[in-house]
Each structure stands twice: as C-alpha cells, then as structure tokens.
Residue, then its C-alpha position, 0 to 999 in steps of 0.5 A: m500499500k505504501k508503494l502504491i501511495l508513493f507511486i501515485s504521489i510521484v506521478a501527481l507531482s511530475s504531471c504538475k506544470s510550472d510557469d515555464e511549461l505553459k503551452h503558449p504560442n511562439i511569438a519570438g521574431n521580428w514583427k511589423m505592425v500592419t494595423y492598429a484599431g482602437f477607440l479613435p475617430e479614425n484608425p491610423t494608416i501604417s506602412k508595414g515596417d514603420i513600427i517593429w517589435n522584435i520579440n525574444s524569450n523575455n524582451i521586446v525591442m520596439t521601434n516606431n518610425s511612424e508619425y503616430d507616437f501613441l501607437s508604440n513606445e520606443g525602447t526595450f521592455t520586458y514581458s512575461w506570460v501571465n497564462e497560456r494566452i496573455i502577456r504582461v508588458k512592463y513599460s515602466n515601474e508604474i505601467d504594465l499593459y496586458y495583451k491577449v495573444s493570437v498567432k496564426d499564419q505568420v500574423l500576430q494579433l495583440m488585443e489589449t486587455v486588463k489584468p486577469g481578475d480585474s473588471e473588463m473594459t471595452d474599446l481597447a486597442v488591437l495591434t496586428f503584426e506580420k513577419 
C-alpha cells in the first residue's frame, strides 16, 4: 500500500506544470505592425515596417518610425506570460499593459486587455503584426 501511495504521489507531482511549461504560442521574431485599431475617430494608416517589435524570450525591442507616437513606445521592455494566452508588458515601474495573444499564419494579433481578475473594459486597442 505504501508503494502504491508513493507511486501515485510521484506521478501527481511530475504531471504538475510550472510557469515555464505553459503551452503558449511562439511569438519570438521580428514583427511589423500592419494595423492598429482602437477607440479613435479614425484608425491610423501604417506602412508595414514603420513600427517593429522584435520579440525574444523575455524582451521586446520596439521601434516606431511612424508619425503616430501613441501607437508604440520606443525602447526595450520586458514581458512575461501571465497564462497560456495573455502577456504582461512592463513599460515602466508604474505601467504594465496586458495583451491577449493570437498567432496564426505568420500574423500576430495583440488585443489589449486588463489584468486577469480585474473588471473588463471595452474599446481597447488591437495591434496586428506580420513577419
């Protein structure tokens, strides 16, 4: 009986996932913003390559050569996975933004959202990128 309990305990512990083992999509790469949709009177027209997010395993290097400063910050920012579909981008000590992540056919879509557990908001930005 002790061996059975030990065996079940080992199996249960080994099947637990750590934060590093979340099954999130691969977002690494050089992404060029193609659209920005948000609560604006008119969505801005962006040329592919004006705004680039180069994403690695824990940082995003953002370059914004567009005329729209508000579309993307400039600099290197850390990000982390909150769960299997949401990332948190740390823009400063006071500002974190959350994005729902979707990747399909070389298209990355980041839908701005709130911190999990907070009240939902409407009309948040949707950023679409292509490789």
